[in-house]
PDB file of N, CA, C, O and CB in Angstrom:
ATOM      1  N   UNK A   1      -2.377 -38.311   0.254  1.00  0.00           N
ATOM      2  CA  UNK A   1      -3.011 -37.753  -0.929  1.00  0.00           C
ATOM      3  C   UNK A   1      -4.202 -36.876  -0.542  1.00  0.00           C
ATOM      4  O   UNK A   1      -4.411 -35.814  -1.128  1.00  0.00           O
ATOM      5  CB  UNK A   1      -3.458 -38.875  -1.873  1.00  0.00           C
ATOM      6  N   UNK A   2      -4.970 -37.317   0.434  1.00  0.00           N
ATOM      7  CA  UNK A   2      -6.137 -36.537   0.851  1.00  0.00           C
ATOM      8  C   UNK A   2      -5.712 -35.204   1.458  1.00  0.00           C
ATOM      9  O   UNK A   2      -6.419 -34.206   1.323  1.00  0.00           O
ATOM     10  CB  UNK A   2      -6.982 -37.331   1.859  1.00  0.00           C
ATOM     11  N   UNK A   3      -4.560 -35.185   2.125  1.00  0.00           N
ATOM     12  CA  UNK A   3      -4.084 -33.945   2.739  1.00  0.00           C
ATOM     13  C   UNK A   3      -3.716 -32.936   1.651  1.00  0.00           C
ATOM     14  O   UNK A   3      -3.992 -31.744   1.791  1.00  0.00           O
ATOM     15  CB  UNK A   3      -2.865 -34.219   3.662  1.00  0.00           C
ATOM     16  N   UNK A   4      -3.097 -33.407   0.571  1.00  0.00           N
ATOM     17  CA  UNK A   4      -2.733 -32.509  -0.524  1.00  0.00           C
ATOM     18  C   UNK A   4      -3.977 -31.921  -1.178  1.00  0.00           C
ATOM     19  O   UNK A   4      -4.014 -30.731  -1.489  1.00  0.00           O
ATOM     20  CB  UNK A   4      -1.886 -33.248  -1.568  1.00  0.00           C
ATOM     21  N   UNK A   5      -4.984 -32.741  -1.384  1.00  0.00           N
ATOM     22  CA  UNK A   5      -6.225 -32.267  -1.995  1.00  0.00           C
ATOM     23  C   UNK A   5      -6.902 -31.261  -1.075  1.00  0.00           C
ATOM     24  O   UNK A   5      -7.403 -30.236  -1.536  1.00  0.00           O
ATOM     25  CB  UNK A   5      -7.177 -33.448  -2.298  1.00  0.00           C
ATOM     26  N   UNK A   6      -6.919 -31.546   0.217  1.00  0.00           N
ATOM     27  CA  UNK A   6      -7.511 -30.631   1.184  1.00  0.00           C
ATOM     28  C   UNK A   6      -6.756 -29.302   1.213  1.00  0.00           C
ATOM     29  O   UNK A   6      -7.376 -28.241   1.289  1.00  0.00           O
ATOM     30  CB  UNK A   6      -7.522 -31.265   2.579  1.00  0.00           C
ATOM     31  N   UNK A   7      -5.435 -29.351   1.155  1.00  0.00           N
ATOM     32  CA  UNK A   7      -4.631 -28.128   1.173  1.00  0.00           C
ATOM     33  C   UNK A   7      -4.885 -27.282  -0.075  1.00  0.00           C
ATOM     34  O   UNK A   7      -5.002 -26.060   0.019  1.00  0.00           O
ATOM     35  CB  UNK A   7      -3.138 -28.473   1.280  1.00  0.00           C
ATOM     36  N   UNK A   8      -4.969 -27.913  -1.223  1.00  0.00           N
ATOM     37  CA  UNK A   8      -5.236 -27.183  -2.467  1.00  0.00           C
ATOM     38  C   UNK A   8      -6.643 -26.590  -2.448  1.00  0.00           C
ATOM     39  O   UNK A   8      -6.843 -25.446  -2.857  1.00  0.00           O
ATOM     40  CB  UNK A   8      -5.065 -28.113  -3.691  1.00  0.00           C
ATOM     41  N   UNK A   9      -7.605 -27.358  -1.979  1.00  0.00           N
ATOM     42  CA  UNK A   9      -8.980 -26.859  -1.909  1.00  0.00           C
ATOM     43  C   UNK A   9      -9.072 -25.672  -0.953  1.00  0.00           C
ATOM     44  O   UNK A   9      -9.774 -24.702  -1.240  1.00  0.00           O
ATOM     45  CB  UNK A   9      -9.941 -27.979  -1.462  1.00  0.00           C
ATOM     46  N   UNK A  10      -8.382 -25.737   0.168  1.00  0.00           N
ATOM     47  CA  UNK A  10      -8.392 -24.640   1.129  1.00  0.00           C
ATOM     48  C   UNK A  10      -7.730 -23.393   0.537  1.00  0.00           C
ATOM     49  O   UNK A  10      -8.223 -22.279   0.717  1.00  0.00           O
ATOM     50  CB  UNK A  10      -7.679 -25.058   2.425  1.00  0.00           C
ATOM     51  N   UNK A  11      -6.623 -23.583  -0.163  1.00  0.00           N
ATOM     52  CA  UNK A  11      -5.929 -22.448  -0.776  1.00  0.00           C
ATOM     53  C   UNK A  11      -6.797 -21.788  -1.849  1.00  0.00           C
ATOM     54  O   UNK A  11      -6.867 -20.561  -1.924  1.00  0.00           O
ATOM     55  CB  UNK A  11      -4.592 -22.903  -1.386  1.00  0.00           C
ATOM     56  N   UNK A  12      -7.450 -22.593  -2.670  1.00  0.00           N
ATOM     57  CA  UNK A  12      -8.292 -22.047  -3.727  1.00  0.00           C
ATOM     58  C   UNK A  12      -9.538 -21.363  -3.160  1.00  0.00           C
ATOM     59  O   UNK A  12     -10.092 -20.458  -3.784  1.00  0.00           O
ATOM     60  CB  UNK A  12      -8.698 -23.152  -4.696  1.00  0.00           C
ATOM     61  N   UNK A  13      -9.972 -21.792  -1.989  1.00  0.00           N
ATOM     62  CA  UNK A  13     -11.121 -21.165  -1.349  1.00  0.00           C
ATOM     63  C   UNK A  13     -10.730 -19.848  -0.693  1.00  0.00           C
ATOM     64  O   UNK A  13     -11.493 -18.884  -0.746  1.00  0.00           O
ATOM     65  CB  UNK A  13     -11.734 -22.106  -0.316  1.00  0.00           C
ATOM     66  N   UNK A  14      -9.566 -19.793  -0.081  1.00  0.00           N
ATOM     67  CA  UNK A  14      -9.144 -18.607   0.666  1.00  0.00           C
ATOM     68  C   UNK A  14      -8.564 -17.524  -0.235  1.00  0.00           C
ATOM     69  O   UNK A  14      -8.629 -16.347   0.119  1.00  0.00           O
ATOM     70  CB  UNK A  14      -8.124 -18.993   1.712  1.00  0.00           C
ATOM     71  N   UNK A  15      -8.012 -17.871  -1.361  1.00  0.00           N
ATOM     72  CA  UNK A  15      -7.339 -16.905  -2.225  1.00  0.00           C
ATOM     73  C   UNK A  15      -8.230 -15.744  -2.667  1.00  0.00           C
ATOM     74  O   UNK A  15      -7.798 -14.597  -2.554  1.00  0.00           O
ATOM     75  CB  UNK A  15      -6.811 -17.606  -3.434  1.00  0.00           C
ATOM     76  N   UNK A  16      -9.435 -15.973  -3.157  1.00  0.00           N
ATOM     77  CA  UNK A  16     -10.268 -14.826  -3.560  1.00  0.00           C
ATOM     78  C   UNK A  16     -10.583 -13.883  -2.400  1.00  0.00           C
ATOM     79  O   UNK A  16     -10.660 -12.668  -2.583  1.00  0.00           O
ATOM     80  CB  UNK A  16     -11.568 -15.322  -4.170  1.00  0.00           C
ATOM     81  N   UNK A  17     -10.761 -14.439  -1.226  1.00  0.00           N
ATOM     82  CA  UNK A  17     -11.043 -13.594  -0.059  1.00  0.00           C
ATOM     83  C   UNK A  17      -9.859 -12.693   0.250  1.00  0.00           C
ATOM     84  O   UNK A  17     -10.037 -11.522   0.584  1.00  0.00           O
ATOM     85  CB  UNK A  17     -11.383 -14.458   1.167  1.00  0.00           C
ATOM     86  N   UNK A  18      -8.667 -13.228   0.143  1.00  0.00           N
ATOM     87  CA  UNK A  18      -7.478 -12.435   0.416  1.00  0.00           C
ATOM     88  C   UNK A  18      -7.278 -11.351  -0.636  1.00  0.00           C
ATOM     89  O   UNK A  18      -6.835 -10.249  -0.313  1.00  0.00           O
ATOM     90  CB  UNK A  18      -6.252 -13.332   0.482  1.00  0.00           C
ATOM     91  N   UNK A  19      -7.594 -11.648  -1.860  1.00  0.00           N
ATOM     92  CA  UNK A  19      -7.450 -10.665  -2.935  1.00  0.00           C
ATOM     93  C   UNK A  19      -8.469  -9.541  -2.751  1.00  0.00           C
ATOM     94  O   UNK A  19      -8.138  -8.369  -2.931  1.00  0.00           O
ATOM     95  CB  UNK A  19      -7.626 -11.338  -4.323  1.00  0.00           C
ATOM     96  N   UNK A  20      -9.685  -9.887  -2.400  1.00  0.00           N
ATOM     97  CA  UNK A  20     -10.716  -8.874  -2.228  1.00  0.00           C
ATOM     98  C   UNK A  20     -10.505  -8.037  -0.975  1.00  0.00           C
ATOM     99  O   UNK A  20     -11.072  -6.951  -0.859  1.00  0.00           O
ATOM    100  CB  UNK A  20     -12.071  -9.524  -2.180  1.00  0.00           C
ATOM    101  N   UNK A  21      -9.706  -8.518  -0.046  1.00  0.00           N
ATOM    102  CA  UNK A  21      -9.448  -7.767   1.177  1.00  0.00           C
ATOM    103  C   UNK A  21      -8.701  -6.466   0.883  1.00  0.00           C
ATOM    104  O   UNK A  21      -8.771  -5.529   1.679  1.00  0.00           O
ATOM    105  CB  UNK A  21      -8.649  -8.619   2.162  1.00  0.00           C
ATOM    106  N   UNK A  22      -7.996  -6.391  -0.230  1.00  0.00           N
ATOM    107  CA  UNK A  22      -7.295  -5.167  -0.615  1.00  0.00           C
ATOM    108  C   UNK A  22      -8.277  -4.055  -0.926  1.00  0.00           C
ATOM    109  O   UNK A  22      -7.962  -2.883  -0.721  1.00  0.00           O
ATOM    110  CB  UNK A  22      -6.394  -5.421  -1.821  1.00  0.00           C
ATOM    111  N   UNK A  23      -9.439  -4.387  -1.407  1.00  0.00           N
ATOM    112  CA  UNK A  23     -10.440  -3.371  -1.724  1.00  0.00           C
ATOM    113  C   UNK A  23     -10.278  -2.839  -3.134  1.00  0.00           C
ATOM    114  O   UNK A  23      -9.334  -3.183  -3.845  1.00  0.00           O
ATOM    115  CB  UNK A  23     -10.361  -2.228  -0.735  1.00  0.00           C
ATOM    116  N   UNK A  24     -11.202  -2.007  -3.513  1.00  0.00           N
ATOM    117  CA  UNK A  24     -11.212  -1.471  -4.876  1.00  0.00           C
ATOM    118  C   UNK A  24     -10.249  -0.309  -5.057  1.00  0.00           C
ATOM    119  O   UNK A  24      -9.940   0.066  -6.188  1.00  0.00           O
ATOM    120  CB  UNK A  24     -12.605  -1.028  -5.246  1.00  0.00           C
ATOM    121  N   UNK A  25      -9.776   0.256  -3.976  1.00  0.00           N
ATOM    122  CA  UNK A  25      -8.934   1.446  -4.093  1.00  0.00           C
ATOM    123  C   UNK A  25      -7.444   1.103  -4.048  1.00  0.00           C
ATOM    124  O   UNK A  25      -6.632   1.962  -3.705  1.00  0.00           O
ATOM    125  CB  UNK A  25      -9.268   2.430  -2.982  1.00  0.00           C
ATOM    126  N   UNK A  26      -7.074  -0.116  -4.382  1.00  0.00           N
ATOM    127  CA  UNK A  26      -5.672  -0.517  -4.353  1.00  0.00           C
ATOM    128  C   UNK A  26      -4.867   0.354  -5.307  1.00  0.00           C
ATOM    129  O   UNK A  26      -5.211   0.482  -6.482  1.00  0.00           O
ATOM    130  CB  UNK A  26      -5.519  -2.008  -4.721  1.00  0.00           C
ATOM    131  N   UNK A  27      -3.803   0.945  -4.802  1.00  0.00           N
ATOM    132  CA  UNK A  27      -2.917   1.756  -5.623  1.00  0.00           C
ATOM    133  C   UNK A  27      -3.356   3.199  -5.775  1.00  0.00           C
ATOM    134  O   UNK A  27      -2.627   3.993  -6.368  1.00  0.00           O
ATOM    135  CB  UNK A  27      -2.794   1.148  -6.959  1.00  0.00           C
ATOM    136  N   UNK A  28      -4.515   3.566  -5.264  1.00  0.00           N
ATOM    137  CA  UNK A  28      -5.010   4.930  -5.409  1.00  0.00           C
ATOM    138  C   UNK A  28      -4.749   5.767  -4.169  1.00  0.00           C
ATOM    139  O   UNK A  28      -5.035   6.965  -4.155  1.00  0.00           O
ATOM    140  CB  UNK A  28      -6.489   4.917  -5.714  1.00  0.00           C
ATOM    141  N   UNK A  29      -4.212   5.150  -3.133  1.00  0.00           N
ATOM    142  CA  UNK A  29      -3.996   5.871  -1.888  1.00  0.00           C
ATOM    143  C   UNK A  29      -2.702   6.667  -1.969  1.00  0.00           C
ATOM    144  O   UNK A  29      -1.710   6.217  -2.541  1.00  0.00           O
ATOM    145  CB  UNK A  29      -3.962   4.902  -0.694  1.00  0.00           C
ATOM    146  N   UNK A  30      -2.734   7.835  -1.396  1.00  0.00           N
ATOM    147  CA  UNK A  30      -1.544   8.692  -1.359  1.00  0.00           C
ATOM    148  C   UNK A  30      -1.201   8.950   0.099  1.00  0.00           C
ATOM    149  O   UNK A  30      -2.080   9.204   0.922  1.00  0.00           O
ATOM    150  CB  UNK A  30      -1.777  10.042  -2.134  1.00  0.00           C
ATOM    151  N   UNK A  31       0.051   8.882   0.398  1.00  0.00           N
ATOM    152  CA  UNK A  31       0.522   9.156   1.749  1.00  0.00           C
ATOM    153  C   UNK A  31       0.875  10.630   1.858  1.00  0.00           C
ATOM    154  O   UNK A  31       1.606  11.166   1.024  1.00  0.00           O
ATOM    155  CB  UNK A  31       1.741   8.265   2.109  1.00  0.00           C
ATOM    156  N   UNK A  32       0.357  11.274   2.882  1.00  0.00           N
ATOM    157  CA  UNK A  32       0.678  12.672   3.101  1.00  0.00           C
ATOM    158  C   UNK A  32       2.081  12.778   3.684  1.00  0.00           C
ATOM    159  O   UNK A  32       2.442  12.027   4.590  1.00  0.00           O
ATOM    160  CB  UNK A  32      -0.358  13.338   4.034  1.00  0.00           C
ATOM    161  N   UNK A  33       2.863  13.703   3.166  1.00  0.00           N
ATOM    162  CA  UNK A  33       4.218  13.884   3.675  1.00  0.00           C
ATOM    163  C   UNK A  33       4.246  15.122   4.543  1.00  0.00           C
ATOM    164  O   UNK A  33       3.691  16.158   4.178  1.00  0.00           O
ATOM    165  CB  UNK A  33       5.247  13.995   2.520  1.00  0.00           C
ATOM    166  N   UNK A  34       4.883  15.017   5.676  1.00  0.00           N
ATOM    167  CA  UNK A  34       5.022  16.182   6.540  1.00  0.00           C
ATOM    168  C   UNK A  34       6.499  16.533   6.629  1.00  0.00           C
ATOM    169  O   UNK A  34       7.361  15.660   6.732  1.00  0.00           O
ATOM    170  CB  UNK A  34       4.419  15.919   7.956  1.00  0.00           C
ATOM    171  N   UNK A  35       6.759  17.792   6.589  1.00  0.00           N
ATOM    172  CA  UNK A  35       8.131  18.290   6.656  1.00  0.00           C
ATOM    173  C   UNK A  35       8.352  19.002   7.989  1.00  0.00           C
ATOM    174  O   UNK A  35       7.404  19.432   8.647  1.00  0.00           O
ATOM    175  CB  UNK A  35       8.432  19.245   5.469  1.00  0.00           C
ATOM    176  N   UNK A  36       9.584  19.111   8.359  1.00  0.00           N
ATOM    177  CA  UNK A  36       9.948  19.791   9.603  1.00  0.00           C
ATOM    178  C   UNK A  36       9.627  21.284   9.495  1.00  0.00           C
ATOM    179  O   UNK A  36       9.431  21.817   8.402  1.00  0.00           O
ATOM    180  CB  UNK A  36      11.453  19.580   9.923  1.00  0.00           C
ATOM    181  N   UNK A  37       9.578  21.931  10.636  1.00  0.00           N
ATOM    182  CA  UNK A  37       9.300  23.370  10.661  1.00  0.00           C
ATOM    183  C   UNK A  37      10.382  24.110   9.879  1.00  0.00           C
ATOM    184  O   UNK A  37      11.571  23.822  10.016  1.00  0.00           O
ATOM    185  CB  UNK A  37       9.224  23.897  12.124  1.00  0.00           C
ATOM    186  N   UNK A  38       9.955  25.062   9.062  1.00  0.00           N
ATOM    187  CA  UNK A  38      10.891  25.844   8.263  1.00  0.00           C
ATOM    188  C   UNK A  38      11.218  25.218   6.926  1.00  0.00           C
ATOM    189  O   UNK A  38      12.060  25.730   6.188  1.00  0.00           O
ATOM    190  CB  UNK A  38      12.147  26.050   9.022  1.00  0.00           C
ATOM    191  N   UNK A  39      10.557  24.107   6.603  1.00  0.00           N
ATOM    192  CA  UNK A  39      10.773  23.470   5.312  1.00  0.00           C
ATOM    193  C   UNK A  39       9.428  23.219   4.654  1.00  0.00           C
ATOM    194  O   UNK A  39       8.394  23.186   5.322  1.00  0.00           O
ATOM    195  CB  UNK A  39      11.568  22.148   5.465  1.00  0.00           C
ATOM    196  N   UNK A  40       9.449  23.043   3.345  1.00  0.00           N
ATOM    197  CA  UNK A  40       8.238  22.764   2.585  1.00  0.00           C
ATOM    198  C   UNK A  40       8.536  21.635   1.605  1.00  0.00           C
ATOM    199  O   UNK A  40       9.670  21.476   1.154  1.00  0.00           O
ATOM    200  CB  UNK A  40       7.729  24.040   1.837  1.00  0.00           C
ATOM    201  N   UNK A  41       7.519  20.860   1.285  1.00  0.00           N
ATOM    202  CA  UNK A  41       7.680  19.738   0.356  1.00  0.00           C
ATOM    203  C   UNK A  41       7.804  20.238  -1.078  1.00  0.00           C
ATOM    204  O   UNK A  41       7.017  21.069  -1.531  1.00  0.00           O
ATOM    205  CB  UNK A  41       6.495  18.764   0.476  1.00  0.00           C
ATOM    206  N   UNK A  42       8.794  19.725  -1.778  1.00  0.00           N
ATOM    207  CA  UNK A  42       9.003  20.060  -3.181  1.00  0.00           C
ATOM    208  C   UNK A  42       8.728  18.810  -4.007  1.00  0.00           C
ATOM    209  O   UNK A  42       9.470  17.831  -3.927  1.00  0.00           O
ATOM    210  CB  UNK A  42      10.455  20.600  -3.433  1.00  0.00           C
ATOM    211  N   UNK A  43       7.662  18.845  -4.800  1.00  0.00           N
ATOM    212  CA  UNK A  43       7.257  17.675  -5.579  1.00  0.00           C
ATOM    213  C   UNK A  43       8.279  17.330  -6.665  1.00  0.00           C
ATOM    214  O   UNK A  43       8.403  16.165  -7.043  1.00  0.00           O
ATOM    215  CB  UNK A  43       5.889  17.918  -6.212  1.00  0.00           C
ATOM    216  N   UNK A  44       8.991  18.299  -7.158  1.00  0.00           N
ATOM    217  CA  UNK A  44       9.969  18.044  -8.220  1.00  0.00           C
ATOM    218  C   UNK A  44      11.113  17.168  -7.731  1.00  0.00           C
ATOM    219  O   UNK A  44      11.601  16.308  -8.464  1.00  0.00           O
ATOM    220  CB  UNK A  44      10.521  19.360  -8.759  1.00  0.00           C
ATOM    221  N   UNK A  45      11.540  17.387  -6.490  1.00  0.00           N
ATOM    222  CA  UNK A  45      12.658  16.609  -5.955  1.00  0.00           C
ATOM    223  C   UNK A  45      12.200  15.554  -4.952  1.00  0.00           C
ATOM    224  O   UNK A  45      13.011  14.769  -4.460  1.00  0.00           O
ATOM    225  CB  UNK A  45      13.666  17.534  -5.299  1.00  0.00           C
ATOM    226  N   UNK A  46      10.897  15.534  -4.649  1.00  0.00           N
ATOM    227  CA  UNK A  46      10.345  14.597  -3.668  1.00  0.00           C
ATOM    228  C   UNK A  46      11.063  14.685  -2.334  1.00  0.00           C
ATOM    229  O   UNK A  46      11.368  13.663  -1.720  1.00  0.00           O
ATOM    230  CB  UNK A  46      10.422  13.178  -4.196  1.00  0.00           C
ATOM    231  N   UNK A  47      11.331  15.894  -1.886  1.00  0.00           N
ATOM    232  CA  UNK A  47      12.004  16.072  -0.604  1.00  0.00           C
ATOM    233  C   UNK A  47      11.568  17.391   0.018  1.00  0.00           C
ATOM    234  O   UNK A  47      10.897  18.206  -0.615  1.00  0.00           O
ATOM    235  CB  UNK A  47      13.542  16.030  -0.774  1.00  0.00           C
ATOM    236  N   UNK A  48      11.960  17.577   1.255  1.00  0.00           N
ATOM    237  CA  UNK A  48      11.664  18.833   1.959  1.00  0.00           C
ATOM    238  C   UNK A  48      12.825  19.795   1.760  1.00  0.00           C
ATOM    239  O   UNK A  48      13.988  19.436   1.945  1.00  0.00           O
ATOM    240  CB  UNK A  48      11.409  18.584   3.483  1.00  0.00           C
ATOM    241  N   UNK A  49      12.491  21.018   1.382  1.00  0.00           N
ATOM    242  CA  UNK A  49      13.506  22.042   1.149  1.00  0.00           C
ATOM    243  C   UNK A  49      13.270  23.207   2.087  1.00  0.00           C
ATOM    244  O   UNK A  49      12.127  23.483   2.451  1.00  0.00           O
ATOM    245  CB  UNK A  49      13.492  22.517  -0.320  1.00  0.00           C
ATOM    246  N   UNK A  50      14.329  23.898   2.486  1.00  0.00           N
ATOM    247  CA  UNK A  50      14.167  25.064   3.378  1.00  0.00           C
ATOM    248  C   UNK A  50      13.349  26.150   2.705  1.00  0.00           C
ATOM    249  O   UNK A  50      13.495  26.405   1.510  1.00  0.00           O
ATOM    250  CB  UNK A  50      15.539  25.627   3.796  1.00  0.00           C
ATOM    251  N   UNK A  51      12.480  26.791   3.492  1.00  0.00           N
ATOM    252  CA  UNK A  51      11.656  27.876   2.981  1.00  0.00           C
ATOM    253  C   UNK A  51      12.441  29.181   3.075  1.00  0.00           C
ATOM    254  O   UNK A  51      12.954  29.543   4.134  1.00  0.00           O
ATOM    255  CB  UNK A  51      10.315  27.976   3.764  1.00  0.00           C
ATOM    256  N   UNK A  52      12.523  29.878   1.941  1.00  0.00           N
ATOM    257  CA  UNK A  52      13.204  31.168   1.929  1.00  0.00           C
ATOM    258  C   UNK A  52      12.156  32.266   1.832  1.00  0.00           C
ATOM    259  O   UNK A  52      11.213  32.163   1.049  1.00  0.00           O
ATOM    260  CB  UNK A  52      14.222  31.261   0.751  1.00  0.00           C
ATOM    261  N   UNK A  53      12.323  33.315   2.629  1.00  0.00           N
ATOM    262  CA  UNK A  53      11.352  34.414   2.601  1.00  0.00           C
ATOM    263  C   UNK A  53      11.957  35.670   2.060  1.00  0.00           C
ATOM    264  O   UNK A  53      11.278  36.692   1.967  1.00  0.00           O
ATOM    265  CB  UNK A  53      10.799  34.676   3.975  1.00  0.00           C
TER     266      UNK A  53
END
């Protein structure tokens, strides 16, 4: 019984720390996409398309 209480107390103590480790900018980060030479990123299709000149 004491082990269960200790495990619950440890989990409740560690949980807020783990949540705060994400930081305030959770979900606001954007990954930069790089395309191969001769292609450009098209936001409409979310893919790299050949560049026509």
